[in-house]
N, CA, C and O of each residue as an XYZ file, in Angstrom:
584
protein
N     -12.797     -3.087    -15.097
C     -11.528     -3.182    -15.391
C     -10.729     -4.257    -14.489
O     -10.944     -4.297    -13.277
N      -9.933     -5.006    -15.015
C      -9.326     -6.018    -14.142
C      -8.035     -5.332    -13.342
O      -7.396     -4.331    -13.669
N      -7.869     -6.167    -12.228
C      -6.956     -5.284    -11.229
C      -5.402     -5.071    -11.829
O      -4.662     -4.165    -11.446
N      -5.101     -5.916    -12.682
C      -3.736     -5.826    -13.228
C      -3.980     -4.566    -14.082
O      -3.201     -3.650    -13.816
N      -5.051     -4.264    -15.228
C      -5.021     -3.130    -15.657
C      -5.174     -1.979    -14.686
O      -4.693     -0.896    -15.017
N      -5.826     -2.107    -13.461
C      -5.775     -0.942    -12.577
C      -4.462     -0.394    -12.244
O      -4.157      0.799    -12.253
N      -3.539     -1.631    -11.876
C      -2.390     -1.453    -11.557
C      -1.600     -0.595    -12.525
O      -0.983      0.425    -12.218
N      -1.715     -1.256    -14.010
C      -0.745     -0.480    -14.668
C      -1.062      0.987    -14.828
O      -0.222      1.875    -14.976
N      -2.584      1.164    -14.774
C      -3.105      2.502    -14.866
C      -2.383      3.341    -13.888
O      -1.744      4.353    -14.176
N      -2.556      2.773    -12.551
C      -2.058      3.617    -11.443
C      -0.428      3.940    -11.359
O       0.058      4.869    -10.714
N       0.313      2.965    -12.157
C       1.481      3.256    -12.108
C       1.886      4.327    -13.348
O       3.039      4.732    -13.501
N       0.768      4.718    -14.201
C       1.111      5.660    -15.106
C      -0.153      6.726    -15.302
O      -0.433      7.116    -16.435
N      -0.809      7.122    -14.277
C      -1.726      7.905    -14.180
C      -1.697      9.371    -13.732
O      -1.290      9.655    -12.606
N      -2.069     10.197    -14.489
C      -2.111     11.791    -13.868
C      -2.894     11.835    -12.780
O      -2.644     12.777    -12.028
N      -3.758     11.119    -12.458
C      -4.886     11.089    -11.506
C      -4.407     11.049     -9.932
O      -4.888     11.571     -8.926
N      -3.218     10.182    -10.151
C      -2.569     10.003     -8.550
C      -1.416     10.474     -8.411
O      -0.460     10.066     -9.069
N      -1.347     11.357     -7.576
C       0.121     12.303     -7.178
C       1.018     11.509     -7.299
O       0.932     10.329     -6.961
N       2.141     12.115     -7.865
C       3.339     11.365     -7.948
C       4.180     11.563     -6.681
O       4.339     12.733     -6.334
N       4.772     10.551     -5.898
C       5.549     10.877     -4.832
C       6.551     11.367     -5.168
O       7.037     12.230     -4.437
N       7.185     11.009     -6.335
C       8.484     12.106     -6.602
C       8.418     13.544     -7.232
O       9.361     14.258     -7.573
N       6.881     13.822     -7.312
C       6.793     15.388     -7.583
C       6.823     16.437     -6.320
O       7.157     17.621     -6.369
N       6.516     15.915     -5.523
C       6.435     16.820     -4.291
C       6.950     16.116     -2.884
O       6.256     15.373     -2.191
N       8.104     16.446     -2.653
C       8.644     15.805     -1.342
C       7.923     16.210     -0.129
O       7.857     15.455      0.841
N       7.403     17.321     -0.144
C       6.218     17.683      1.067
C       5.022     16.625      1.282
O       4.430     16.486      2.353
N       4.761     15.915      0.131
C       3.398     15.269      0.190
C       3.879     14.013      1.001
O       4.692     13.206      0.552
N       3.115     13.903      2.622
C       3.176     12.811      2.717
C       2.633     11.493      2.476
O       1.462     11.521      2.096
N       3.255     10.120      2.613
C       2.910      8.908      1.814
C       1.537      8.653      2.173
O       0.861      7.963      1.410
N       0.845      9.289      3.630
C      -0.710      9.076      3.367
C      -1.431      9.738      2.304
O      -2.612      9.483      2.069
N      -0.864     10.440      1.763
C      -1.705     11.462      0.829
C      -1.772     10.276     -0.559
O      -2.801      9.965     -1.159
N      -0.600      9.838     -0.792
C      -0.280      8.861     -1.899
C      -1.270      7.803     -1.723
O      -2.145      7.589     -2.562
N      -1.138      7.120     -0.610
C      -1.942      5.965     -0.093
C      -3.387      6.072     -0.395
O      -4.035      5.260     -1.055
N      -3.866      7.262      0.208
C      -5.271      7.769     -0.155
C      -5.811      7.961     -1.461
O      -7.015      7.825     -1.678
N      -4.858      8.317     -2.477
C      -4.790      8.524     -3.840
C      -5.081      7.164     -4.132
O      -6.152      6.869     -4.661
N      -4.063      6.137     -3.780
C      -4.384      4.797     -4.388
C      -5.617      4.242     -3.947
O      -6.367      3.635     -4.711
N      -5.856      4.434     -2.720
C      -7.512      3.902     -2.285
C      -8.646      4.548     -2.975
O      -9.614      3.904     -3.377
N      -8.502      5.994     -3.126
C      -9.645      6.566     -4.007
C      -9.861      6.380     -5.280
O     -10.965      6.578     -5.789
N      -8.591      5.889     -6.078
C      -8.425      5.531     -7.266
C      -9.243      4.172     -7.641
O     -10.128      4.114     -8.495
N      -8.764      3.055     -6.815
C      -9.312      1.596     -6.741
C     -10.365      1.494     -6.410
O     -11.067      0.881     -7.214
N     -11.076      1.996     -5.116
C     -12.507      1.503     -4.597
C     -13.613      2.316     -5.822
O     -14.635      1.689     -6.100
N     -13.465      3.197     -6.272
C     -14.502      3.671     -7.328
C     -14.633      2.531     -8.434
O     -15.592      2.359     -9.187
N     -13.641      1.908     -8.373
C     -13.628      0.849     -9.584
C     -14.169     -0.564     -9.376
O     -14.070     -1.450    -10.225
N     -14.855     -0.732     -7.965
C     -15.263     -1.828     -7.400
C     -14.119     -2.823     -7.214
O     -14.248     -4.041     -7.341
N     -13.129     -2.269     -6.939
C     -11.945     -3.122     -6.382
C     -11.658     -2.808     -5.081
O     -12.025     -1.732     -4.608
N     -11.011     -3.664     -4.410
C     -10.329     -3.009     -3.007
C      -8.907     -3.286     -2.789
O      -8.373     -4.209     -3.403
N      -8.194     -2.495     -1.888
C      -6.886     -2.425     -1.245
C      -7.035     -3.403     -0.102
O      -7.920     -3.353      0.752
N      -5.968     -4.389     -0.192
C      -5.804     -5.193      0.863
C      -5.065     -4.229      2.249
O      -4.086     -3.500      2.091
N      -5.704     -4.407      3.431
C      -5.245     -3.632      4.553
C      -4.418     -4.374      5.212
O      -3.823     -3.656      6.015
N      -4.014     -5.666      5.292
C      -3.019     -6.232      6.118
C      -1.701     -6.217      5.586
O      -0.874     -6.842      6.250
N      -1.250     -5.586      4.416
C       0.165     -5.461      3.921
C       0.221     -4.053      3.721
O      -0.772     -3.333      3.619
N       1.368     -3.690      3.670
C       1.915     -2.136      3.570
C       3.400     -2.160      3.013
O       4.132     -3.139      3.159
N       3.729     -1.154      2.451
C       5.088     -0.935      2.132
C       5.785     -0.807      3.324
O       5.136     -0.883      4.367
N       7.193     -0.596      3.378
C       7.853     -0.553      4.213
C       9.411      0.435      4.044
O       9.885      0.702      2.940
N       9.820      0.722      4.905
C      11.276      1.553      4.864
C      12.249      0.439      4.553
O      12.233     -0.687      5.050
N      13.108      0.918      3.649
C      14.418     -0.030      3.345
C      15.617      0.716      4.144
O      15.756      1.936      4.223
N      16.494     -0.320      4.746
C      17.662      0.521      5.484
C      18.406     -0.929      5.914
O      18.568     -1.813      5.072
N      18.774     -1.058      7.095
C      19.681     -1.883      7.633
C      18.938     -3.381      7.440
O      19.555     -4.419      7.198
N      17.416     -3.263      7.606
C      16.645     -4.282      7.677
C      15.834     -4.575      6.068
O      15.543     -3.506      5.531
N      15.554     -5.458      5.484
C      14.618     -5.311      4.228
C      13.342     -4.887      4.613
O      12.947     -4.068      3.783
N      12.357     -5.114      5.674
C      11.233     -4.500      5.892
C      11.526     -3.710      7.124
O      11.442     -4.349      8.173
N      11.847     -2.473      7.208
C      12.264     -1.579      8.141
C      11.243     -0.586      8.280
O      10.399     -0.427      7.399
N      11.268      0.126      9.380
C      10.343      1.400      9.636
C      10.581      2.470      8.628
O      11.714      2.646      8.179
N       9.689      3.106      8.297
C       8.191      3.407      8.554
C       7.380      2.196      7.754
O       7.812      1.648      6.740
N       6.182      1.902      8.377
C       5.179      1.139      7.467
C       4.670      2.138      6.916
O       4.408      3.202      7.477
N       4.447      1.797      5.473
C       3.841      2.798      4.516
C       2.331      2.145      4.065
O       2.275      1.402      3.085
N       1.317      2.423      4.721
C      -0.038      1.688      4.417
C      -0.582      2.316      3.176
O      -0.195      3.367      2.665
N      -1.428      1.614      2.810
C      -2.016      1.699      1.451
C      -3.580      2.280      1.387
O      -4.244      2.471      0.368
N      -3.877      2.449      2.443
C      -5.373      2.969      2.721
C      -5.004      4.088      3.729
O      -3.903      4.159      4.274
N      -6.176      5.081      3.954
C      -5.933      6.254      4.786
C      -6.534      7.506      4.765
O      -7.349      7.690      3.861
N      -6.318      8.438      5.571
C      -7.171      9.532      5.222
C      -5.979     10.470      4.842
O      -4.857     10.367      5.338
N      -6.366     11.448      3.856
C      -5.685     12.764      3.624
C      -4.982     13.462      4.582
O      -5.568     13.891      5.576
N      -3.748     13.638      4.406
C      -3.066     14.429      5.388
C      -2.592     13.855      6.831
O      -2.353     14.564      7.808
N      -2.496     12.384      6.781
C      -2.276     11.742      7.966
C      -1.185     10.673      7.466
O      -1.469      9.899      6.552
N       0.110     10.652      8.113
C       0.970      9.916      7.656
C       2.483     10.349      8.107
O       2.593     11.228      8.963
N       3.719      9.708      7.508
C       4.896      9.665      7.726
C       5.259     11.176      7.100
O       4.824     11.636      6.044
N       6.119     11.781      7.983
C       6.470     12.964      6.901
C       7.758     12.698      6.222
O       8.610     12.074      6.855
N       8.004     13.077      5.054
C       8.951     12.598      4.450
C      10.211     13.419      4.694
O      10.208     14.635      4.884
N      11.140     12.744      4.674
C      12.373     13.572      5.154
C      13.901     13.033      4.365
O      14.139     11.837      4.530
N      14.897     13.806      3.558
C      15.760     13.608      3.030
C      16.471     12.227      3.768
O      16.600     11.974      4.966
N      16.855     11.483      2.622
C      17.607     10.163      3.281
C      16.753      8.971      3.715
O      17.282      7.979      4.216
N      15.180      9.085      3.489
C      14.561      8.248      3.498
C      14.198      6.930      2.540
O      13.918      7.460      1.465
N      14.077      5.678      2.394
C      14.215      5.172      1.264
C      12.985      3.903      1.955
O      13.042      3.290      3.021
N      12.118      3.863      1.044
C      10.978      3.130      1.409
C      10.412      2.474      0.104
O      10.890      2.683     -1.011
N       9.243      1.583      0.385
C       8.630      0.873     -0.921
C       7.026      1.484     -0.565
O       6.532      1.803      0.517
N       6.437      1.498     -1.997
C       4.884      1.089     -1.843
C       4.582      0.138     -2.899
O       4.967      0.115     -4.068
N       3.711     -0.749     -2.168
C       3.293     -2.174     -2.924
C       2.030     -2.426     -2.507
O       1.841     -3.185     -1.556
N       0.823     -1.716     -3.282
C      -0.390     -1.972     -2.936
C      -0.887     -3.489     -3.627
O      -0.569     -3.777     -4.781
N      -1.639     -4.334     -2.830
C      -2.338     -5.371     -3.292
C      -3.778     -5.101     -3.642
O      -4.636     -4.787     -2.816
N      -3.950     -5.231     -4.791
C      -5.406     -4.887     -5.308
C      -6.211     -5.966     -5.633
O      -5.776     -6.808     -6.417
N      -7.514     -6.091     -5.068
C      -8.231     -7.308     -5.056
C      -9.628     -7.112     -6.184
O     -10.183     -6.015     -6.249
N      -9.959     -7.932     -6.778
C     -11.316     -7.897     -7.671
C     -12.581     -7.966     -6.725
O     -13.643     -7.404     -6.993
N     -12.352     -8.714     -5.594
C     -13.378     -8.759     -4.486
C     -13.111     -8.094     -3.304
O     -12.919     -6.878     -3.331
N     -13.072     -8.733     -2.249
C     -13.057     -8.065     -1.050
C     -11.668     -7.700     -0.733
O     -10.767     -7.837     -1.561
N     -11.485     -7.253      0.413
C      -9.976     -6.742      0.831
C      -9.414     -7.644      1.544
O      -8.202     -7.564      1.747
N     -10.234     -8.789      2.124
C      -9.743     -9.851      3.039
C      -8.877    -10.700      2.353
O      -9.092    -11.092      1.206
N      -7.418    -11.140      3.356
C      -6.807    -12.147      2.613
C      -6.183    -13.227      3.974
O      -5.982    -12.968      5.160
N      -6.010    -14.460      3.203
C      -5.757    -15.441      4.061
C      -4.303    -15.838      3.899
O      -3.719    -15.982      2.824
N      -3.766    -16.005      5.195
C      -1.922    -16.569      4.920
C      -2.088    -17.918      4.922
O      -2.906    -18.563      5.578
N      -1.044    -18.421      3.945
C      -1.130    -20.063      3.653
C      -0.126    -20.408      4.612
O       0.527    -19.582      5.250
N      -0.006    -21.821      4.707
C       0.946    -22.267      5.619
C       2.496    -22.098      5.616
O       3.285    -22.423      6.504
N       2.763    -21.477      4.337
C       4.154    -21.716      4.011
C       4.755    -20.101      4.767
O       5.934    -19.758      4.673
N       3.842    -19.384      5.389
C       4.029    -18.127      6.211
C       4.538    -17.091      5.134
O       5.134    -16.123      5.605
N       4.392    -17.141      3.711
C       4.566    -15.887      2.694
C       3.554    -15.812      1.723
O       3.510    -14.745      1.109
N       2.754    -16.646      1.435
C       1.789    -16.753      0.130
C       0.454    -16.233      0.992
O       0.186    -16.614      2.131
N      -0.263    -15.355      0.266
C      -1.678    -14.833      0.961
C      -2.463    -15.313     -0.277
O      -1.957    -15.313     -1.399
N      -3.659    -15.700     -0.035
C      -4.776    -15.656     -1.046
C      -6.014    -14.911     -0.635
O      -6.211    -14.928      0.580
N      -6.790    -14.339     -1.276
C      -8.039    -13.674     -1.275
C      -8.935    -14.386     -0.409
O      -9.107    -15.454     -0.997
N      -9.590    -14.407      0.630
C     -10.691    -15.197      1.394
C     -11.809    -15.516      0.592
O     -12.397    -16.582      0.777
N     -12.284    -14.465     -0.550
C     -13.503    -14.866     -1.399
C     -12.930    -15.596     -2.646
O     -13.659    -16.161     -3.460
N     -11.709    -15.551     -2.732
C     -11.119    -16.528     -4.018
C     -11.281    -15.712     -5.293
O     -11.518    -16.224     -6.387
N     -11.102    -14.090     -5.025
C     -11.093    -13.304     -6.147
C      -9.785    -13.178     -6.664
O      -8.856    -13.468     -5.910
N      -9.551    -12.810     -7.777
C      -8.161    -12.346     -8.292
C      -7.457    -11.184     -7.860
O      -8.073    -10.167     -7.539
N      -6.205    -11.255     -7.827
C      -5.496    -10.124     -7.123
C      -4.442     -9.764     -7.808
O      -4.073    -10.528     -8.700
N      -3.835     -8.751     -7.611
C      -2.470     -8.159     -8.720
C      -1.786     -7.300     -7.636
O      -2.445     -7.004     -6.639
N      -0.447     -6.860     -7.766
C       0.241     -6.330     -6.856
C       1.611     -5.651     -7.629
O       2.378     -6.338     -8.305
N       1.755     -4.418     -7.446
C       3.199     -3.803     -7.593
C       4.039     -3.465     -6.846
O       3.579     -3.670     -5.723
N       5.190     -2.990     -6.754
C       6.038     -2.572     -5.832
C       7.027     -1.467     -6.654
O       7.422     -1.599     -7.813
N       7.321     -0.329     -5.725
C       8.382      0.640     -6.162
C       9.037      1.002     -4.990
O       8.450      0.946     -3.910
N      10.449      1.448     -5.112
C      11.196      1.715     -4.324
C      11.369      3.352     -4.445
O      11.632      3.925     -5.502
N      11.203      3.905     -3.361
C      11.488      5.220     -3.845
C      12.481      5.679     -2.521
O      12.595      5.063     -1.462
N      13.198      7.020     -2.937
C      14.184      7.519     -2.076
C      13.950      8.924     -2.166
O      13.592      9.483     -3.203
N      14.169      9.536     -0.990
C      13.860     10.839     -0.680
C      15.181     11.819     -0.708
O      15.920     11.743      0.273
N      15.427     12.461     -1.447
C      16.608     13.465     -1.498
C      16.338     15.021     -1.258
O      15.216     15.526     -1.209
N      17.516     15.680     -1.121
C      17.370     17.129     -0.578
C      16.385     17.844     -1.579
O      15.544     18.656     -1.195
N      16.543     17.510     -2.769
C      15.597     18.135     -4.154
C      14.306     17.724     -4.615
O      13.607     18.275     -5.466
N      14.047     16.569     -3.873
C      12.682     15.650     -4.349
C      12.799     14.195     -3.983
O      13.590     13.789     -3.131
N      12.065     13.512     -4.593
C      11.858     12.033     -4.567
C      12.440     11.167     -5.853
O      12.148     11.524     -6.994
N      13.212     10.103     -5.631
C      13.632      9.190     -7.106
C      13.181      7.598     -6.880
O      13.432      6.785     -5.991
N      12.406      7.543     -8.090
C      11.859      6.125     -8.051
C      12.910      5.263     -8.788
O      13.235      5.357     -9.971
N      13.438      4.291     -7.730
C      14.505      3.474     -8.192
C      14.208      2.212     -9.131
O      15.126      1.681     -9.755
N      12.816      1.729     -9.209
C      12.348      1.000     -9.644
C      11.351      0.895    -10.948
O      10.670     -0.079    -11.267
N      11.451      2.160    -11.612
C      10.796      2.339    -13.005
C      11.616      1.836    -14.214
O      12.754      2.192    -14.521
N      11.060      1.208    -14.656
C      11.428      0.629    -16.003
C      11.728      1.760    -17.101
O      11.166      2.798    -16.753
N      12.278      1.879    -18.058
C      12.375      2.834    -19.345
C      11.058      2.962    -19.782
O      10.556      4.086    -19.795
N      10.413      1.981    -20.146
C       9.061      1.902    -20.774
C       8.134      2.630    -19.975
O       7.385      3.455    -20.498
N       8.118      2.344    -18.481
C       7.051      3.266    -17.939
C       7.435      4.283    -17.457
O       6.536      4.987    -16.997
N       8.825      4.802    -17.343
C       9.290      6.095    -17.093
C       8.780      7.184    -18.017
O       8.652      8.340    -17.613
N       8.537      6.877    -19.056
C       8.098      7.689    -20.434
C       6.828      8.078    -19.975
O       6.645      9.292    -20.061
N       5.768      7.339    -19.453
C       4.576      7.426    -19.230
C       4.181      8.237    -17.826
O       3.027      8.633    -17.665
N       5.244      8.467    -16.792
C       4.716      9.070    -15.855
C       5.084     10.485    -15.745
O       6.208     10.794    -16.139
N       4.251     11.466    -15.233
C       4.647     12.414    -15.324
C       5.601     13.110    -14.252
O       5.134     13.339    -13.136
N       6.634     13.380    -14.482
C       7.488     14.315    -13.295
C       8.500     12.940    -12.976
O       9.107     13.032    -11.910
N       8.727     11.796    -13.702
C       9.650     10.854    -13.443
C      10.903     11.312    -13.716
O      11.036     12.301    -14.436
N      11.940     10.687    -13.204
C      13.163     11.122    -13.672
C      13.851     10.209    -14.927
O      13.799      9.001    -14.701
N      14.342     10.503    -15.923
C      14.733      9.979    -16.982
C      15.543      8.736    -16.605
O      16.417      8.812    -15.741
N      15.224      7.423    -17.336
C      15.949      6.160    -17.047
C      16.641      5.892    -18.163
O      16.161      5.883    -19.297
N      17.868      5.653    -17.845
C      18.811      4.892    -19.102
C      18.606      3.990    -19.230
O      19.200      3.337    -20.087
């Protein structure tokens, strides 16, 4: 399975816990699910990049890592707004930043794919602000998108 197909599957899979289905689930459980889903397919999750809080700064606290152990991570609280944005490689997880300070390439020159979702935690659960109408229909528990 190619990295882009894996990402599409991850966005719509019943096998990965939905961050919006249980606000008590810390992001570490979600990222462990991402790692657990990707690595058995002989793909890798880049360690150097992470999701992040969205607030007064574009890249704010907390950092949301995409690898980890179940049960470890940031506790979700009402009012939090953050991203998940794993980078999945067909090869090894190591990347090399380029001189422009923004672009990164895989060290082994393998192909890579990435997606990003912005999530908000409310008093009644989580909301994904970046679901398209097409993908929202495939995601269990996702809110209806107009």
